[in-house]
N, CA, C, O and the ligand as a Tripos MOL2 file, in Angstrom:
@<TRIPOS>MOLECULE
protein
  233   231    59     0     0
PROTEIN
NO_CHARGES

@<TRIPOS>ATOM
      1 N           0.8490   -1.2050    0.0000 N.3       1 MET1
      2 CA          0.0000    0.0000    0.0000 C.3       1 MET1
      3 C           0.8760    1.2440    0.0000 C.2       1 MET1
      4 O           1.7310    1.4050    0.8710 O.2       1 MET1
      5 N           0.6680    2.1190   -0.9710 N.am      2 LYS2
      6 CA          1.4440    3.3560   -1.0290 C.3       2 LYS2
      7 C           0.9070    4.3590   -0.0130 C.2       2 LYS2
      8 O          -0.3000    4.4360    0.2120 O.2       2 LYS2
      9 N           1.8180    5.1350    0.6040 N.am      3 PRO3
     10 CA          1.3490    6.1190    1.6020 C.3       3 PRO3
     11 C           0.3910    7.1370    1.0160 C.2       3 PRO3
     12 O          -0.4970    7.6170    1.7200 O.2       3 PRO3
     13 N           0.5470    7.4830   -0.2630 N.am      4 GLU4
     14 CA         -0.3580    8.4810   -0.8460 C.3       4 GLU4
     15 C          -1.7790    7.9430   -1.0260 C.2       4 GLU4
     16 O          -2.6940    8.7080   -1.3290 O.2       4 GLU4
     17 N          -1.9690    6.6430   -0.8430 N.am      5 GLU5
     18 CA         -3.3160    6.0770   -0.9250 C.3       5 GLU5
     19 C          -3.9740    5.9860    0.4500 C.2       5 GLU5
     20 O          -5.1460    5.6280    0.5710 O.2       5 GLU5
     21 N          -3.1970    6.3160    1.4850 N.am      6 MET6
     22 CA         -3.7290    6.3280    2.8390 C.3       6 MET6
     23 C          -4.0660    7.7710    3.2110 C.2       6 MET6
     24 O          -3.2890    8.6830    2.9300 O.2       6 MET6
     25 N          -5.2070    7.9750    3.8350 N.am      7 TYR7
     26 CA         -5.6600    9.3260    4.1710 C.3       7 TYR7
     27 C          -5.9330    9.4170    5.6580 C.2       7 TYR7
     28 O          -6.6180    8.5730    6.2350 O.2       7 TYR7
     29 N          -5.3720   10.4800    6.2810 N.am      8 GLN8
     30 CA         -5.5420   10.6390    7.7130 C.3       8 GLN8
     31 C          -6.4770   11.7870    8.0370 C.2       8 GLN8
     32 O          -6.4110   12.8610    7.4380 O.2       8 GLN8
     33 N          -7.3460   11.5350    8.9980 N.am      9 CYS9
     34 CA         -8.2620   12.5610    9.4990 C.3       9 CYS9
     35 C          -7.4630   13.6090   10.2670 C.2       9 CYS9
     36 O          -6.6590   13.2780   11.1390 O.2       9 CYS9
     37 N          -7.6970   14.8960    9.9280 N.am     10 GLN10
     38 CA         -6.8690   15.9700   10.4880 C.3      10 GLN10
     39 C          -7.4990   16.6790   11.6820 C.2      10 GLN10
     40 O          -6.9120   17.6290   12.1990 O.2      10 GLN10
     41 N          -8.6620   16.2520   12.1320 N.am     11 THR11
     42 CA         -9.2340   16.9260   13.2900 C.3      11 THR11
     43 C          -8.4320   16.5680   14.5410 C.2      11 THR11
     44 O          -7.8350   15.4940   14.6160 O.2      11 THR11
     45 N          -8.4220   17.4640   15.5120 N.am     12 SER12
     46 CA         -7.6470   17.2140   16.7200 C.3      12 SER12
     47 C          -8.2200   16.0260   17.4710 C.2      12 SER12
     48 O          -9.4330   15.8170   17.4910 O.2      12 SER12
     49 N          -7.3520   15.2590   18.0800 N.am     13 ASN13
     50 CA         -7.7240   14.0900   18.8890 C.3      13 ASN13
     51 C          -8.3450   12.9570   18.0850 C.2      13 ASN13
     52 O          -8.9810   12.0730   18.6580 O.2      13 ASN13
     53 N          -8.1730   12.9670   16.7680 N.am     14 CYS14
     54 CA         -8.6980   11.8260   16.0120 C.3      14 CYS14
     55 C          -7.5380   11.0070   15.4560 C.2      14 CYS14
     56 O          -7.0990   10.0390   16.0770 O.2      14 CYS14
     57 N          -7.0450   11.3980   14.2820 N.am     15 GLY15
     58 CA         -5.9070   10.6760   13.7290 C.3      15 GLY15
     59 C          -6.2510    9.3840   13.0220 C.2      15 GLY15
     60 O          -5.3580    8.6190   12.6580 O.2      15 GLY15
     61 N          -7.5450    9.1280   12.8220 N.am     16 TYR16
     62 CA         -7.9490    7.9310   12.0860 C.3      16 TYR16
     63 C          -7.3510    7.9460   10.6890 C.2      16 TYR16
     64 O          -7.3200    8.9780   10.0190 O.2      16 TYR16
     65 N          -6.8790    6.7900   10.2680 N.am     17 ILE17
     66 CA         -6.3150    6.6650    8.9200 C.3      17 ILE17
     67 C          -7.1910    5.7420    8.0870 C.2      17 ILE17
     68 O          -7.4540    4.6000    8.4640 O.2      17 ILE17
     69 N          -7.6390    6.2630    6.9390 N.am     18 TYR18
     70 CA         -8.4030    5.4270    6.0200 C.3      18 TYR18
     71 C          -7.4350    4.6080    5.1790 C.2      18 TYR18
     72 O          -6.6010    5.1620    4.4630 O.2      18 TYR18
     73 N          -7.5490    3.2860    5.2690 N.am     19 ASN19
     74 CA         -6.7160    2.3670    4.5150 C.3      19 ASN19
     75 C          -7.5870    1.6530    3.4830 C.2      19 ASN19
     76 O          -8.4830    0.8950    3.8530 O.2      19 ASN19
     77 N          -7.3320    1.8880    2.1790 N.am     20 PRO20
     78 CA         -8.1780    1.2760    1.1470 C.3      20 PRO20
     79 C          -8.1830   -0.2460    1.2200 C.2      20 PRO20
     80 O          -9.1550   -0.8830    0.8150 O.2      20 PRO20
     81 N          -7.0910   -0.8380    1.7380 N.am     21 GLU21
     82 CA         -7.0510   -2.2960    1.8560 C.3      21 GLU21
     83 C          -8.0720   -2.8150    2.8530 C.2      21 GLU21
     84 O          -8.5490   -3.9440    2.7370 O.2      21 GLU21
     85 N          -8.4050   -1.9880    3.8310 N.am     22 LYS22
     86 CA         -9.3530   -2.4130    4.8640 C.3      22 LYS22
     87 C         -10.7620   -1.9130    4.6080 C.2      22 LYS22
     88 O         -11.7340   -2.5380    5.0290 O.2      22 LYS22
     89 N         -10.8750   -0.7670    3.9080 N.am     23 GLY23
     90 CA        -12.1890   -0.1710    3.7470 C.3      23 GLY23
     91 C         -12.7010    0.3550    5.0790 C.2      23 GLY23
     92 O         -11.9080    0.6450    5.9740 O.2      23 GLY23
     93 N         -13.9940    0.4820    5.2210 N.am     24 ASP24
     94 CA        -14.5980    0.9960    6.4520 C.3      24 ASP24
     95 C         -15.8930    0.2220    6.7000 C.2      24 ASP24
     96 O         -16.9450    0.5180    6.1350 O.2      24 ASP24
     97 N         -15.7670   -0.7900    7.5760 N.am     25 ARG25
     98 CA        -16.9220   -1.6610    7.7990 C.3      25 ARG25
     99 C         -18.1080   -0.8850    8.3580 C.2      25 ARG25
    100 O         -19.2560   -1.1210    7.9810 O.2      25 ARG25
    101 N         -17.8070    0.0580    9.2770 N.am     26 LYS26
    102 CA        -18.8790    0.8350    9.9050 C.3      26 LYS26
    103 C         -19.6530    1.6480    8.8640 C.2      26 LYS26
    104 O         -20.8730    1.7880    8.9460 O.2      26 LYS26
    105 N         -18.9080    2.1880    7.8700 N.am     27 GLY27
    106 CA        -19.5450    2.9850    6.8340 C.3      27 GLY27
    107 C         -19.9740    2.1630    5.6310 C.2      27 GLY27
    108 O         -20.3630    2.7100    4.5990 O.2      27 GLY27
    109 N         -19.9000    0.8280    5.7730 N.am     28 LYS28
    110 CA        -20.2930   -0.0900    4.6900 C.3      28 LYS28
    111 C         -19.4840    0.1540    3.4180 C.2      28 LYS28
    112 O         -20.0050    0.0760    2.3060 O.2      28 LYS28
    113 N         -18.1810    0.4540    3.6130 N.am     29 ILE29
    114 CA        -17.2750    0.6230    2.4760 C.3      29 ILE29
    115 C         -16.4690   -0.6670    2.3330 C.2      29 ILE29
    116 O         -15.7950   -1.0900    3.2720 O.2      29 ILE29
    117 N         -16.5410   -1.2810    1.1720 N.am     30 SER30
    118 CA        -15.8870   -2.5670    0.9950 C.3      30 SER30
    119 C         -14.3820   -2.4040    0.8150 C.2      30 SER30
    120 O         -13.8960   -1.3480    0.4110 O.2      30 SER30
    121 N         -13.6530   -3.4830    1.1280 N.am     31 LYS31
    122 CA        -12.2000   -3.4840    0.9770 C.3      31 LYS31
    123 C         -11.8170   -3.1740   -0.4550 C.2      31 LYS31
    124 O         -12.4920   -3.5910   -1.3960 O.2      31 LYS31
    125 N         -10.7160   -2.4320   -0.6150 N.am     32 GLY32
    126 CA        -10.2350   -2.1130   -1.9520 C.3      32 GLY32
    127 C         -10.7970   -0.8220   -2.5090 C.2      32 GLY32
    128 O         -10.4930   -0.4660   -3.6480 O.2      32 GLY32
    129 N         -11.6110   -0.1050   -1.7390 N.am     33 THR33
    130 CA        -12.1710    1.1650   -2.2000 C.3      33 THR33
    131 C         -11.1700    2.2890   -1.9570 C.2      33 THR33
    132 O         -10.7950    2.5560   -0.8150 O.2      33 THR33
    133 N         -10.7400    2.9470   -3.0320 N.am     34 GLN34
    134 CA         -9.8200    4.0630   -2.8760 C.3      34 GLN34
    135 C         -10.5260    5.2460   -2.2110 C.2      34 GLN34
    136 O         -11.7440    5.3930   -2.3090 O.2      34 GLN34
    137 N          -9.7350    6.0880   -1.5310 N.am     35 PHE35
    138 CA        -10.3290    7.2300   -0.8340 C.3      35 PHE35
    139 C         -11.1210    8.1130   -1.7890 C.2      35 PHE35
    140 O         -12.2130    8.5760   -1.4590 O.2      35 PHE35
    141 N         -10.5630    8.3410   -2.9700 N.am     36 GLU36
    142 CA        -11.2290    9.2100   -3.9480 C.3      36 GLU36
    143 C         -12.5990    8.6530   -4.3670 C.2      36 GLU36
    144 O         -13.4820    9.3970   -4.7920 O.2      36 GLU36
    145 N         -12.7510    7.3360   -4.2370 N.am     37 ALA37
    146 CA        -13.9920    6.6900   -4.6750 C.3      37 ALA37
    147 C         -15.0540    6.6530   -3.5750 C.2      37 ALA37
    148 O         -16.1800    6.2150   -3.8110 O.2      37 ALA37
    149 N         -14.6990    7.1080   -2.3870 N.am     38 LEU38
    150 CA        -15.6930    7.1220   -1.3100 C.3      38 LEU38
    151 C         -16.8050    8.1110   -1.6520 C.2      38 LEU38
    152 O         -16.5510    9.1230   -2.3040 O.2      38 LEU38
    153 N         -18.0260    7.8310   -1.2200 N.am     39 PRO39
    154 CA        -19.1080    8.7870   -1.4820 C.3      39 PRO39
    155 C         -18.8240   10.1310   -0.8210 C.2      39 PRO39
    156 O         -18.1580   10.1970    0.2120 O.2      39 PRO39
    157 N         -19.3390   11.2060   -1.4280 N.am     40 ASP40
    158 CA        -19.0750   12.5490   -0.9100 C.3      40 ASP40
    159 C         -19.6020   12.7400    0.5080 C.2      40 ASP40
    160 O         -19.1090   13.5850    1.2550 O.2      40 ASP40
    161 N         -20.5990   11.9540    0.8670 N.am     41 ASP41
    162 CA        -21.1580   12.1120    2.2170 C.3      41 ASP41
    163 C         -20.5320   11.1290    3.2180 C.2      41 ASP41
    164 O         -21.0230   10.9800    4.3370 O.2      41 ASP41
    165 N         -19.4590   10.4690    2.8110 N.am     42 TRP42
    166 CA        -18.7650    9.5750    3.7310 C.3      42 TRP42
    167 C         -18.1880   10.3820    4.8940 C.2      42 TRP42
    168 O         -17.7230   11.5070    4.7090 O.2      42 TRP42
    169 N         -18.2210    9.7980    6.0900 N.am     43 LYS43
    170 CA        -17.7110   10.4960    7.2710 C.3      43 LYS43
    171 C         -16.7270    9.6130    8.0210 C.2      43 LYS43
    172 O         -16.8010    8.3850    7.9930 O.2      43 LYS43
    173 N         -15.7990   10.2900    8.6960 N.am     44 CYS44
    174 CA        -14.8310    9.5910    9.5440 C.3      44 CYS44
    175 C         -15.5910    8.7230   10.5650 C.2      44 CYS44
    176 O         -16.4640    9.2250   11.2730 O.2      44 CYS44
    177 N         -15.2610    7.4310   10.6400 N.am     45 PRO45
    178 CA        -15.9790    6.5500   11.5680 C.3      45 PRO45
    179 C         -15.6840    6.8480   13.0350 C.2      45 PRO45
    180 O         -16.4010    6.3840   13.9210 O.2      45 PRO45
    181 N         -14.6360    7.6170   13.2910 N.am     46 ILE46
    182 CA        -14.2860    7.9380   14.6700 C.3      46 ILE46
    183 C         -14.9320    9.2490   15.1230 C.2      46 ILE46
    184 O         -15.5990    9.2880   16.1560 O.2      46 ILE46
    185 N         -14.7330   10.3320   14.3440 N.am     47 CYS47
    186 CA        -15.1720   11.6440   14.8110 C.3      47 CYS47
    187 C         -16.3030   12.2400   13.9570 C.2      47 CYS47
    188 O         -16.8820   13.2580   14.3370 O.2      47 CYS47
    189 N         -16.6230   11.6250   12.8180 N.am     48 GLY48
    190 CA        -17.7400   12.1120   12.0070 C.3      48 GLY48
    191 C         -17.4010   13.2490   11.0720 C.2      48 GLY48
    192 O         -18.2990   13.8350   10.4660 O.2      48 GLY48
    193 N         -16.1170   13.5790   10.9360 N.am     49 ALA49
    194 CA        -15.7150   14.6520   10.0270 C.3      49 ALA49
    195 C         -15.8790   14.2090    8.5780 C.2      49 ALA49
    196 O         -15.8400   13.0160    8.2780 O.2      49 ALA49
    197 N         -16.0630   15.1760    7.6810 N.am     50 GLY50
    198 CA        -16.2290   14.8770    6.2660 C.3      50 GLY50
    199 C         -14.9080   14.6270    5.5620 C.2      50 GLY50
    200 O         -13.8390   14.7820    6.1520 O.2      50 GLY50
    201 N         -14.9910   14.2360    4.2910 N.am     51 LYS51
    202 CA        -13.8060   13.9110    3.5150 C.3      51 LYS51
    203 C         -12.8110   15.0730    3.3910 C.2      51 LYS51
    204 O         -11.6060   14.8690    3.2430 O.2      51 LYS51
    205 N         -13.3510   16.2990    3.4560 N.am     52 LYS52
    206 CA        -12.4980   17.4710    3.2040 C.3      52 LYS52
    207 C         -11.3820   17.6370    4.2370 C.2      52 LYS52
    208 O         -10.3580   18.2520    3.9400 O.2      52 LYS52
    209 N         -11.5660   17.0990    5.4400 N.am     53 VAL53
    210 CA        -10.5340   17.2840    6.4590 C.3      53 VAL53
    211 C          -9.4500   16.2160    6.3740 C.2      53 VAL53
    212 O          -8.4840   16.2510    7.1350 O.2      53 VAL53
    213 N          -9.6040   15.2730    5.4570 N.am     54 PHE54
    214 CA         -8.5900   14.2190    5.3160 C.3      54 PHE54
    215 C          -7.4650   14.6640    4.4080 C.2      54 PHE54
    216 O          -7.6790   15.3620    3.4170 O.2      54 PHE54
    217 N          -6.2330   14.2360    4.7740 N.am     55 LYS55
    218 CA         -5.0780   14.5270    3.9490 C.3      55 LYS55
    219 C          -4.3210   13.2400    3.6550 C.2      55 LYS55
    220 O          -4.2450   12.3390    4.4900 O.2      55 LYS55
    221 N          -3.7660   13.1740    2.4540 N.am     56 SER56
    222 CA         -2.9810   12.0080    2.0610 C.3      56 SER56
    223 C          -1.6950   11.9310    2.8740 C.2      56 SER56
    224 O          -1.1290   12.9600    3.2410 O.2      56 SER56
    225 N          -1.2390   10.7300    3.1530 N.am     57 LEU57
    226 CA          0.0240   10.5430    3.8720 C.3      57 LEU57
    227 C           1.2210   10.6150    2.9210 C.2      57 LEU57
    228 O           2.3670   10.6220    3.3700 O.2      57 LEU57
    229 N           0.9660   10.6670    1.6260 N.am     58 GLY58
    230 CA          2.0560   10.6720    0.6530 C.3      58 GLY58
    231 C           2.7000   12.0340    0.4950 C.2      58 GLY58
    232 O           3.6340   12.1880   -0.2920 O.2      58 GLY58
    233 ZN        -11.7820   11.6750   12.4340 Zn       59 ZN59
@<TRIPOS>BOND
     1     1     2 1
     2     2     3 1
     3     3     4 2
     4     3     5 am
     5     5     6 1
     6     6     7 1
     7     7     8 2
     8     7     9 am
     9     9    10 1
    10    10    11 1
    11    11    12 2
    12    11    13 am
    13    13    14 1
    14    14    15 1
    15    15    16 2
    16    15    17 am
    17    17    18 1
    18    18    19 1
    19    19    20 2
    20    19    21 am
    21    21    22 1
    22    22    23 1
    23    23    24 2
    24    23    25 am
    25    25    26 1
    26    26    27 1
    27    27    28 2
    28    27    29 am
    29    29    30 1
    30    30    31 1
    31    31    32 2
    32    31    33 am
    33    33    34 1
    34    34    35 1
    35    35    36 2
    36    35    37 am
    37    37    38 1
    38    38    39 1
    39    39    40 2
    40    39    41 am
    41    41    42 1
    42    42    43 1
    43    43    44 2
    44    43    45 am
    45    45    46 1
    46    46    47 1
    47    47    48 2
    48    47    49 am
    49    49    50 1
    50    50    51 1
    51    51    52 2
    52    51    53 am
    53    53    54 1
    54    54    55 1
    55    55    56 2
    56    55    57 am
    57    57    58 1
    58    58    59 1
    59    59    60 2
    60    59    61 am
    61    61    62 1
    62    62    63 1
    63    63    64 2
    64    63    65 am
    65    65    66 1
    66    66    67 1
    67    67    68 2
    68    67    69 am
    69    69    70 1
    70    70    71 1
    71    71    72 2
    72    71    73 am
    73    73    74 1
    74    74    75 1
    75    75    76 2
    76    75    77 am
    77    77    78 1
    78    78    79 1
    79    79    80 2
    80    79    81 am
    81    81    82 1
    82    82    83 1
    83    83    84 2
    84    83    85 am
    85    85    86 1
    86    86    87 1
    87    87    88 2
    88    87    89 am
    89    89    90 1
    90    90    91 1
    91    91    92 2
    92    91    93 am
    93    93    94 1
    94    94    95 1
    95    95    96 2
    96    95    97 am
    97    97    98 1
    98    98    99 1
    99    99   100 2
   100    99   101 am
   101   101   102 1
   102   102   103 1
   103   103   104 2
   104   103   105 am
   105   105   106 1
   106   106   107 1
   107   107   108 2
   108   107   109 am
   109   109   110 1
   110   110   111 1
   111   111   112 2
   112   111   113 am
   113   113   114 1
   114   114   115 1
   115   115   116 2
   116   115   117 am
   117   117   118 1
   118   118   119 1
   119   119   120 2
   120   119   121 am
   121   121   122 1
   122   122   123 1
   123   123   124 2
   124   123   125 am
   125   125   126 1
   126   126   127 1
   127   127   128 2
   128   127   129 am
   129   129   130 1
   130   130   131 1
   131   131   132 2
   132   131   133 am
   133   133   134 1
   134   134   135 1
   135   135   136 2
   136   135   137 am
   137   137   138 1
   138   138   139 1
   139   139   140 2
   140   139   141 am
   141   141   142 1
   142   142   143 1
   143   143   144 2
   144   143   145 am
   145   145   146 1
   146   146   147 1
   147   147   148 2
   148   147   149 am
   149   149   150 1
   150   150   151 1
   151   151   152 2
   152   151   153 am
   153   153   154 1
   154   154   155 1
   155   155   156 2
   156   155   157 am
   157   157   158 1
   158   158   159 1
   159   159   160 2
   160   159   161 am
   161   161   162 1
   162   162   163 1
   163   163   164 2
   164   163   165 am
   165   165   166 1
   166   166   167 1
   167   167   168 2
   168   167   169 am
   169   169   170 1
   170   170   171 1
   171   171   172 2
   172   171   173 am
   173   173   174 1
   174   174   175 1
   175   175   176 2
   176   175   177 am
   177   177   178 1
   178   178   179 1
   179   179   180 2
   180   179   181 am
   181   181   182 1
   182   182   183 1
   183   183   184 2
   184   183   185 am
   185   185   186 1
   186   186   187 1
   187   187   188 2
   188   187   189 am
   189   189   190 1
   190   190   191 1
   191   191   192 2
   192   191   193 am
   193   193   194 1
   194   194   195 1
   195   195   196 2
   196   195   197 am
   197   197   198 1
   198   198   199 1
   199   199   200 2
   200   199   201 am
   201   201   202 1
   202   202   203 1
   203   203   204 2
   204   203   205 am
   205   205   206 1
   206   206   207 1
   207   207   208 2
   208   207   209 am
   209   209   210 1
   210   210   211 1
   211   211   212 2
   212   211   213 am
   213   213   214 1
   214   214   215 1
   215   215   216 2
   216   215   217 am
   217   217   218 1
   218   218   219 1
   219   219   220 2
   220   219   221 am
   221   221   222 1
   222   222   223 1
   223   223   224 2
   224   223   225 am
   225   225   226 1
   226   226   227 1
   227   227   228 2
   228   227   229 am
   229   229   230 1
   230   230   231 1
   231   231   232 2
@<TRIPOS>SUBSTRUCTURE
     1 MET1         2 RESIDUE 1 A MET
     2 LYS2         6 RESIDUE 1 A LYS
     3 PRO3        10 RESIDUE 1 A PRO
     4 GLU4        14 RESIDUE 1 A GLU
     5 GLU5        18 RESIDUE 1 A GLU
     6 MET6        22 RESIDUE 1 A MET
     7 TYR7        26 RESIDUE 1 A TYR
     8 GLN8        30 RESIDUE 1 A GLN
     9 CYS9        34 RESIDUE 1 A CYS
    10 GLN10       38 RESIDUE 1 A GLN
    11 THR11       42 RESIDUE 1 A THR
    12 SER12       46 RESIDUE 1 A SER
    13 ASN13       50 RESIDUE 1 A ASN
    14 CYS14       54 RESIDUE 1 A CYS
    15 GLY15       58 RESIDUE 1 A GLY
    16 TYR16       62 RESIDUE 1 A TYR
    17 ILE17       66 RESIDUE 1 A ILE
    18 TYR18       70 RESIDUE 1 A TYR
    19 ASN19       74 RESIDUE 1 A ASN
    20 PRO20       78 RESIDUE 1 A PRO
    21 GLU21       82 RESIDUE 1 A GLU
    22 LYS22       86 RESIDUE 1 A LYS
    23 GLY23       90 RESIDUE 1 A GLY
    24 ASP24       94 RESIDUE 1 A ASP
    25 ARG25       98 RESIDUE 1 A ARG
    26 LYS26      102 RESIDUE 1 A LYS
    27 GLY27      106 RESIDUE 1 A GLY
    28 LYS28      110 RESIDUE 1 A LYS
    29 ILE29      114 RESIDUE 1 A ILE
    30 SER30      118 RESIDUE 1 A SER
    31 LYS31      122 RESIDUE 1 A LYS
    32 GLY32      126 RESIDUE 1 A GLY
    33 THR33      130 RESIDUE 1 A THR
    34 GLN34      134 RESIDUE 1 A GLN
    35 PHE35      138 RESIDUE 1 A PHE
    36 GLU36      142 RESIDUE 1 A GLU
    37 ALA37      146 RESIDUE 1 A ALA
    38 LEU38      150 RESIDUE 1 A LEU
    39 PRO39      154 RESIDUE 1 A PRO
    40 ASP40      158 RESIDUE 1 A ASP
    41 ASP41      162 RESIDUE 1 A ASP
    42 TRP42      166 RESIDUE 1 A TRP
    43 LYS43      170 RESIDUE 1 A LYS
    44 CYS44      174 RESIDUE 1 A CYS
    45 PRO45      178 RESIDUE 1 A PRO
    46 ILE46      182 RESIDUE 1 A ILE
    47 CYS47      186 RESIDUE 1 A CYS
    48 GLY48      190 RESIDUE 1 A GLY
    49 ALA49      194 RESIDUE 1 A ALA
    50 GLY50      198 RESIDUE 1 A GLY
    51 LYS51      202 RESIDUE 1 A LYS
    52 LYS52      206 RESIDUE 1 A LYS
    53 VAL53      210 RESIDUE 1 A VAL
    54 PHE54      214 RESIDUE 1 A PHE
    55 LYS55      218 RESIDUE 1 A LYS
    56 SER56      222 RESIDUE 1 A SER
    57 LEU57      226 RESIDUE 1 A LEU
    58 GLY58      230 RESIDUE 1 A GLY
    59 ZN59       233 GROUP 0 **** ****
């Protein structure tokens, strides 16, 4: 997995990292879904922030 395909939530006290290999079971996102392919209304499973606050690790 390339770091630029991993996206980290930037809100304070969160730090959740979206890993496309794992997907997001809570959000019903299947494994292998790239961050860019997530629905626009997808939210961080930890803090509920939107996609806009996520930044690539690459
Ligand atoms: Zn978060």
